[in-house]
C-alpha positions in Angstrom: 5.2 -19.6 -27.5 2.3 -22.1 -28.0 -1.3 -21.0 -27.9 -1.9 -23.0 -24.8 1.2 -21.2 -23.0 -0.1 -17.8 -24.4 -3.7 -18.5 -22.9 -2.1 -19.4 -19.7 0.3 -16.5 -19.5 -2.7 -14.1 -20.3 -4.8 -15.8 -17.5 -1.8 -15.2 -15.1 -1.4 -11.4 -15.7 -5.1 -11.0 -15.8 -5.6 -10.2 -19.5 -8.8 -12.0 -19.9 -9.7 -10.9 -23.4 -6.1 -12.2 -24.6 -6.7 -15.4 -22.7 -10.1 -16.1 -24.3 -8.9 -15.1 -27.6 -5.9 -17.5 -27.7 -8.1 -20.3 -26.3 -10.8 -19.8 -29.0 -8.0 -20.2 -31.4 -6.8 -23.2 -29.9 -10.3 -24.8 -29.8 -10.7 -24.0 -33.5 -7.2 -25.6 -34.4 -7.4 -28.5 -32.1 -11.2 -29.3 -31.4 -10.5 -32.8 -30.2 -8.0 -31.6 -27.5 -9.1 -30.7 -24.0 -6.6 -27.6 -23.4 -8.5 -24.9 -25.4 -12.0 -25.7 -23.8 -10.4 -25.8 -20.4 -8.7 -22.5 -20.9 -11.7 -20.8 -22.4 -13.8 -22.0 -19.4 -11.1 -20.6 -17.0 -11.2 -17.2 -18.9 -15.0 -17.1 -18.5 -14.8 -18.1 -14.8 -12.3 -15.3 -14.0 -14.6 -12.8 -15.7 -17.3 -14.0 -13.4 -19.3 -15.9 -15.8 -19.2 -19.3 -13.8 -22.4 -20.6 -15.3 -20.7 -20.3 -18.7 -17.4 -21.6 -17.7 -18.8 -25.0 -16.2 -20.0 -26.5 -19.6 -16.8 -25.5 -21.4 -14.8 -27.2 -18.8 -17.0 -30.2 -18.9 -16.3 -30.4 -22.6 -12.7 -30.5 -21.8 -13.2 -33.4 -19.2 -15.1 -35.3 -22.0 -12.0 -35.1 -24.1 -9.9 -37.0 -21.6 -9.5 -37.0 -17.8 -7.0 -34.4 -16.4 -6.6 -33.7 -12.7 -6.3 -29.9 -13.2 -9.4 -29.8 -15.2 -11.5 -31.9 -12.9 -10.2 -29.9 -9.9 -11.3 -26.6 -11.4 -14.6 -28.0 -12.5 -15.1 -29.2 -8.8 -14.3 -25.7 -7.6 -16.8 -23.9 -9.9 -19.5 -26.6 -9.1 -19.1 -25.6 -5.5 -19.7 -21.9 -6.4 -23.0 -23.0 -8.1 -24.0 -25.1 -5.0 -24.0 -28.2 -7.1 -22.3 -30.1 -4.3 -22.9 -33.7 -5.3 -21.3 -33.2 -8.8 -18.5 -31.3 -7.2 -17.5 -34.1 -4.8 -17.4 -36.6 -7.7 -15.3 -34.3 -9.7 -12.8 -33.6 -6.8 -12.5 -37.4 -6.0 -11.8 -38.3 -9.8 -9.1 -35.7 -9.8 -7.5 -37.1 -6.7 -7.5 -40.5 -8.3 -5.5 -39.3 -11.1 -2.7 -38.8 -8.5 -1.9 -35.1 -9.4 1.6 -33.7 -8.7 0.7 -30.0 -9.5 0.4 -28.0 -6.0 -2.2 -25.7 -7.0 -4.4 -28.7 -8.2 -3.9 -30.4 -5.1 -4.8 -27.5 -3.0 -7.9 -26.8 -5.0 -9.0 -30.4 -4.4 -8.4 -29.9 -0.8 -10.4 -26.7 -0.7 -13.3 -28.5 -2.5 -13.2 -31.3 0.2 -13.1 -28.6 2.8 -16.1 -26.7 1.5 -18.0 -30.0 1.4 -17.1 -30.5 5.1 -14.7 -33.5 4.6 -11.8 -32.0 6.4 -10.2 -35.2 7.2 -10.0 -36.1 3.6 -8.7 -32.7 2.6 -5.5 -33.3 4.8 -4.0 -35.5 2.1 -4.2 -33.1 -0.9 -3.3 -30.1 1.5 -0.3 -31.9 2.7 0.9 -32.9 -0.7 0.4 -29.4 -2.0 2.7 -28.0 0.8 5.2 -30.7 0.3 5.6 -29.7 -3.4 5.6 -25.9 -2.6 6.5 -25.5 1.1 7.1 -21.7 1.1 3.6 -21.1 -0.5 1.7 -19.2 2.4 -1.9 -19.9 1.0 -1.2 -23.6 0.7 0.2 -24.1 4.3 -2.6 -21.8 5.8 -5.2 -24.3 4.2 -3.3 -27.2 5.7 -2.9 -25.5 9.2 -6.7 -24.8 9.1 -7.5 -28.6 8.2 -5.1 -29.6 10.8 -6.8 -27.7 13.5 -10.3 -28.8 12.6 -9.3 -32.6 12.8 -7.6 -32.0 16.1 -4.0 -32.2 14.8 -3.4 -29.0 17.1 0.3 -29.2 17.5 0.6 -29.5 13.6 -1.6 -26.6 13.1 0.3 -24.5 15.5 3.6 -25.3 13.8 2.2 -24.4 10.3 0.8 -21.1 11.6 4.0 -20.1 13.3 5.8 -21.0 10.1 3.5 -18.6 8.2 4.2 -15.9 10.8 7.9 -16.2 10.4 7.5 -15.6 6.7 4.9 -13.0 7.0 4.6 -11.5 10.5 1.4 -9.5 9.7 -0.6 -12.4 8.4 -3.9 -11.6 10.3 -5.6 -14.8 9.6 -2.8 -16.8 11.0 -2.8 -14.7 14.1 -6.4 -15.1 14.7 -6.5 -18.8 14.1 -3.6 -19.2 16.6 -5.5 -17.3 19.3 -8.5 -19.5 19.0 -6.6 -22.9 18.5 -6.6 -23.1 22.3 -6.8 -21.3 25.8 -4.1 -18.9 26.4 -2.5 -18.3 29.9 -0.7 -15.5 31.7 2.5 -17.6 31.1 2.0 -18.5 27.6 0.2 -16.1 25.1 0.7 -14.0 22.1 -0.4 -10.6 23.5 2.7 -8.5 23.1 3.3 -9.9 19.6 -0.4 -9.0 18.7 -0.1 -5.6 20.0 2.9 -5.0 17.8 1.4 -6.3 14.7 -1.9 -4.3 15.4 0.2 -1.0 15.5 1.5 -1.7 11.9 -1.8 -3.1 10.4 -2.9 -0.9 7.4 -5.8 -2.8 5.9 -9.2 -2.7 8.0 -9.8 -6.5 7.6 -6.3 -7.2 9.1 -7.0 -4.8 12.1 -10.4 -6.6 12.5 -8.8 -10.0 12.9 -5.8 -8.9 15.1 -8.3 -7.1 17.5 -10.4 -10.1 17.6 -7.3 -12.2 18.3 -6.3 -9.8 21.1 -9.7 -9.7 22.6 -9.7 -13.6 22.9 -6.3 -13.8 24.4 -6.9 -10.9 26.8 -10.1 -12.5 28.0 -8.2 -15.7 28.6 -5.6 -14.0 30.7 -8.2 -12.1 32.7 -8.0 -8.7 31.1 -11.8 -8.2 30.5 -11.9 -4.5 30.1 -9.1 -4.3 27.6 -10.6 -7.3 25.8 -14.0 -5.6 25.5 -12.3 -2.3 24.4 -10.5 -4.1 21.2 -13.9 -5.9 20.5 -16.0 -2.7 20.6 -13.5 -0.9 18.2 -13.2 -3.9 15.9 -17.1 -4.3 15.6 -17.9 -0.8 15.3 -15.5 -0.5 12.2 -16.9 -3.6 10.6 -20.5 -2.7 11.0 -20.0 0.6 9.2 -17.9 -1.4 6.5 -20.8 -3.8 5.8 -23.6 -1.2 6.1 -25.7 -3.3 8.3 -29.0 -2.1 9.6 -31.0 -4.3 12.0 -34.0 -3.6 9.8 -32.7 -6.1 7.3 -33.0 -9.0 9.7 -36.2 -7.6 11.4 -37.9 -7.7 7.8 -37.0 -11.5 7.6 -38.5 -12.3 11.1 -41.6 -10.4 10.2 -41.9 -12.3 6.8 -41.6 -15.6 8.6 -44.2 -14.7 11.1 -46.6 -13.6 8.6 -46.2 -16.8 6.5 -46.6 -19.2 9.4 -48.9 -17.4 11.8 -50.6 -14.5 10.1 -51.2 -16.5 6.8 -51.0 -20.1 8.3 -54.3 -21.0 6.6 -52.7 -20.2 3.2 -50.0 -22.7 3.6 -49.9 -25.7 1.0 -51.2 -28.9 2.8 -49.1 -31.9 2.3 -47.9 -34.9 4.4 -44.3 -34.1 3.7 -41.7 -36.5 3.4 -41.3 -39.4 5.7 -37.8 -39.8 6.9 -36.0 -40.0 10.3 -32.6 -39.9 8.9 -31.7 -36.2 9.7 -31.5 -34.6 13.1 -31.5 -30.9 13.2 -29.6 -29.1 15.8 -30.5 -25.4 15.7 -30.1 -22.1 17.8 -28.3 -19.1 18.1 -24.7 -19.6 17.3 -22.2 -20.1 20.2 -25.0 -21.8 22.5 -23.8 -25.3 22.7 -24.8 -26.5 19.2 -21.5 -27.9 18.4 -21.4 -29.8 21.9 -24.8 -31.3 21.2 -23.7 -32.3 17.6 -20.6 -34.0 19.2 -22.8 -35.7 21.8 -25.0 -37.2 19.1 -22.5 -38.0 16.6 -20.7 -39.9 19.3 -23.6 -42.4 19.1 -23.1 -45.6 17.0 -25.9 -44.7 14.7 -25.3 -41.1 14.1 -22.8 -39.2 11.7 -22.1 -35.6 11.9 -22.8 -34.1 8.6 -21.8 -30.5 9.4 -23.5 -27.2 9.1 -25.6 -27.9 5.9 -27.0 -25.4 3.6 -29.2 -28.0 2.3 -32.5 -26.7 3.7 -32.1 -22.9 2.9 -31.0 -23.9 -0.5 -33.7 -26.3 -1.1 -36.4 -23.6 -0.1 -34.6 -21.1 -2.2 -34.5 -23.2 -5.2 -38.2 -24.1 -5.0 -39.2 -20.6 -4.3 -37.5 -19.6 -7.5 -37.0 -15.9 -6.3 -34.4 -13.8 -8.4 -32.5 -12.2 -5.5 -28.8 -13.5 -5.0 -29.2 -14.1 -1.4 -30.5 -17.4 0.1 -33.0 -15.7 2.4 -34.9 -12.4 2.1 -38.5 -11.5 2.7 -39.6 -12.1 -0.8 -38.2 -15.8 -0.6 -39.8 -16.2 2.8 -43.3 -15.0 1.3 -42.8 -17.2 -1.7 -41.9 -20.2 0.3 -45.4 -20.3 1.7 -46.8 -21.8 -1.6 -44.3 -24.5 -1.7 -45.2 -28.3 -1.4 -43.7 -29.5 1.9 -43.0 -33.0 0.3 -40.8 -31.3 -2.4 -38.8 -29.4 0.2 -38.2 -32.6 2.0 -37.2 -34.6 -0.9 -34.8 -31.8 -2.2 -33.3 -31.4 1.2 -32.5 -35.1 1.6 -31.0 -35.1 -2.0 -28.6 -32.1 -1.2 -28.0 -33.4 2.3 -26.9 -36.7 0.7 -23.8 -35.3 -0.9 -22.3 -34.5 2.7 -22.8 -38.0 4.2 -19.4 -39.8 4.2 -20.4 -42.6 6.7 -22.7 -45.6 6.3 -24.3 -44.8 9.9 -28.2 -44.7 9.4 -28.8 -41.2 11.0 -27.0 -37.8 10.6 -27.0 -34.5 12.2 -27.4 -31.1 10.4 -26.0 -28.5 12.8 -26.6 -25.2 11.0 -27.6 -22.9 13.7 -29.8 -20.6 11.4 -32.0 -23.5 10.7 -34.0 -22.1 13.5 -35.3 -19.7 10.8 -36.7 -22.8 8.9 -38.2 -24.9 11.8 -41.8 -24.2 10.0 -40.5 -25.7 6.8 -38.6 -28.6 8.7 -41.8 -29.4 10.8 -44.0 -29.6 7.7 -41.4 -31.2 5.1 -39.8 -33.7 7.4 -42.5 -34.4 10.0 -40.5 -37.3 11.6 -37.1 -35.6 11.7 -36.2 -34.5 15.4 -35.3 -30.9 15.9 -33.3 -29.7 19.0 -32.8 -26.1 19.6 -30.2 -25.0 22.3 -30.9 -22.2 24.7 -28.4 -20.5 26.6 -28.6 -17.8 29.1 -29.5 -14.5 27.0 -26.6 -12.6 28.3 -24.2 -15.4 27.7 -25.7 -15.9 24.3 -25.2 -12.2 23.5 -21.8 -11.8 24.8 -20.6 -15.0 23.0 -21.9 -13.7 19.6 -20.5 -10.2 20.2 -16.9 -11.5 20.9 -16.7 -14.2 18.2 -15.6 -13.4 14.6 -17.9 -15.4 12.3 -17.6 -15.6 8.4 -17.1 -11.8 8.3 -19.0 -11.5 5.0 -21.9 -13.9 6.0 -25.3 -12.1 6.2 -26.5 -14.6 8.8 -24.2 -13.0 11.5 -24.1 -9.3 10.3 -26.0 -8.4 13.7 -23.2 -9.6 15.8 -21.0 -6.6 15.3 -23.2 -4.4 17.5 -24.1 -5.1 21.0 -27.7 -3.7 20.8 -28.2 -5.4 17.4 -27.2 -8.8 19.0 -29.9 -8.2 21.7 -32.5 -7.2 19.3 -31.7 -10.4 17.2 -31.9 -12.6 20.3 -35.3 -11.1 21.2 -36.6 -11.9 17.7 -35.1 -15.5 17.9 -36.9 -16.1 21.2 -40.2 -14.9 19.9 -39.7 -17.1 16.7 -39.1 -20.1 18.8 -42.2 -19.2 20.9 -44.2 -19.2 17.6 -42.8 -22.6 16.6 -43.8 -23.9 20.1 -47.3 -22.5 19.6 -47.6 -24.1 16.1 -46.0 -27.5 16.9 -46.1 -27.9 20.6 -43.3 -30.3 21.8 -42.1 -30.7 18.2 -38.7 -29.0 19.0 -36.8 -30.1 21.9 -35.6 -26.8 23.7 -32.4 -27.9 25.5 -30.8 -25.8 28.1 -26.9 -25.5 27.7 -26.6 -24.7 31.6 -28.9 -27.9 32.4 -26.7 -30.0 30.1 -23.6 -28.8 31.8 -25.2 -29.5 35.3 -26.6 -32.9 34.5 -24.7 -34.3 31.6 -26.2 -38.0 31.8 -29.8 -36.7 32.4 -29.9 -34.3 29.6 -28.2 -36.7 27.3 -30.9 -39.3 28.0 -33.5 -36.8 27.2 -31.7 -35.8 24.2 -31.4 -39.4 22.8 -35.1 -40.1 23.6 -36.2 -37.1 21.6 -34.2 -38.4 18.6 -35.5 -41.9 19.1 -32.0 -43.3 19.8 -31.0 -46.0 22.3 -28.7 -45.2 25.0 -24.9 -45.1 24.1 -22.4 -44.8 26.8 -20.1 -43.1 24.2 -22.2 -40.1 24.1 -20.8 -39.1 27.6 -17.3 -39.3 26.1 -17.9 -37.0 23.3 -14.7 -35.4 23.8 -13.1 -38.3 22.5 -14.8 -38.3 19.2 -12.1 -37.8 16.6 -14.4 -36.3 13.8 -13.5 -32.9 12.6 -14.8 -29.7 14.1 -14.9 -26.6 11.8 -16.5 -24.1 14.3 -15.1 -21.7 16.9 -15.9 -24.3 19.7 -13.4 -26.8 18.2 -11.0 -26.5 21.2 -13.8 -26.6 23.9 -15.7 -29.8 22.5 -12.3 -31.9 22.6 -12.5 -31.4 26.5 -14.8 -33.1 29.0 -18.0 -31.2 29.6 -17.4 -28.3 32.1 -19.0 -25.1 33.4 -16.2 -22.8 32.6 -18.4 -20.9 30.0 -21.5 -20.4 32.1 -22.0 -16.9 33.4 -18.9 -15.4 31.3 -20.9 -12.5 30.6 -20.7 -11.3 34.2 -17.0 -10.3 33.7 -18.4 -7.7 31.3 -21.5 -6.8 33.3 -21.1 -3.0 33.2 -20.4 -2.8 29.4 -23.3 -5.2 28.7 -25.7 -3.4 30.9 -27.4 -1.5 28.0 -28.4 -5.0 26.4 -29.4 -6.5 29.7 -31.6 -3.6 30.6 -33.3 -3.6 27.0 -34.0 -7.3 27.2 -35.7 -6.7 30.5 -38.1 -4.2 28.9 -38.8 -7.1 26.3 -40.0 -9.4 29.1 -36.9 -11.6 28.7 -35.6 -13.1 32.0 -32.1 -12.1 32.3 -31.5 -12.9 36.1 
């Protein structure tokens, strides 16, 4: 067995010391060849030392382009939030016309992480064509197909997966949210059967969410709520969430921008009208507004960018491994707004795949960063979606967001979600006090009731001319990678307005508490 084969074999079986030893020997014997450096880098990456792995794989790439090496380099760069370098590496790998299925799938994953779901279809399809029975490769293709509107293809791929692996919880959940289920056509019986045999908590979580979605679709509100309640209670325990964690972040933001406002660094910020920020609580119409705006001839949808949170984190220089925490918020008050604006634009540029002059950044959680956006990019429009408080709470409670994301940890408990909404509402009032009229607070219900009038108001706030295409947003072919993907491919309608009332009894504790906070829940 060659040293390269020995190192690869050790990596495959998880023997990292043996893999590193073989790779080091290969480097010493053949220092001009790329394989030793690549495998040494992969051993470091598998050991969790990504920062050490990247320069080793870069040394391999310097010794000659190889699609596998470039693809893995791109994957590691994404993990280090070096998006611009990652996209260049992924595209360079694709240009080498790789035939290896894992390399193709890796390129697709990188492109998907960068928000270019349309481009990811090509490598994902090639990976599945090469290894059609690989479940993970096919799942990635199915997800990309769903995001890009290829719904029938997505459904076919998910069913293929379930035929091979009947308990595949992610496929069950993806199928449930792919479209609206009916009493005549749904997966409820199959989901009940799979749930009875689910042994892993994360599988039960997804299957219960799938059941709740389909049961609500077919009118079984009480049964749907019971499944959600059990799933959410178990997951909240698993992640050990305490609302005090988010309360501390809200407190820190209010202290920096209100209590300590006089201490903020003064600067003119960065002059740019390129970005349009769409913010708000999740599931309140942010995707709908993003689709309306990106249907305009001058606007490109860049996705839910982490560019602003990462710019603030990078410049704050705090040691924590989370993007936002009270210490990072406190440190951010001393930052130069112009530097934040410049770094944001630099990071956002890596996600722009269109030559249109404007782009949307639709990260809902950017409502936490409105203070920084207003100062760093004083010319950038900000739109905050507002939806009836109870519909907001219900839609957050019933949707499975990224299950390990700290942004949405509140959503696994009804009262935590109500508390989070109250702090969101209070923070938006602070932004309005500090920068009157700076944020367009757009009502979802008003948009549904008066699509043209509210669209005109939206475009005027963004400094955009009227474009009739904005009324036909559902014909927009761009990818959608949010739970709203199915809804925004249909014309605007009021079907989601007042949905909470089907669960009024179960939601009464949240409604009553919001009333004590002075929040209108009529």
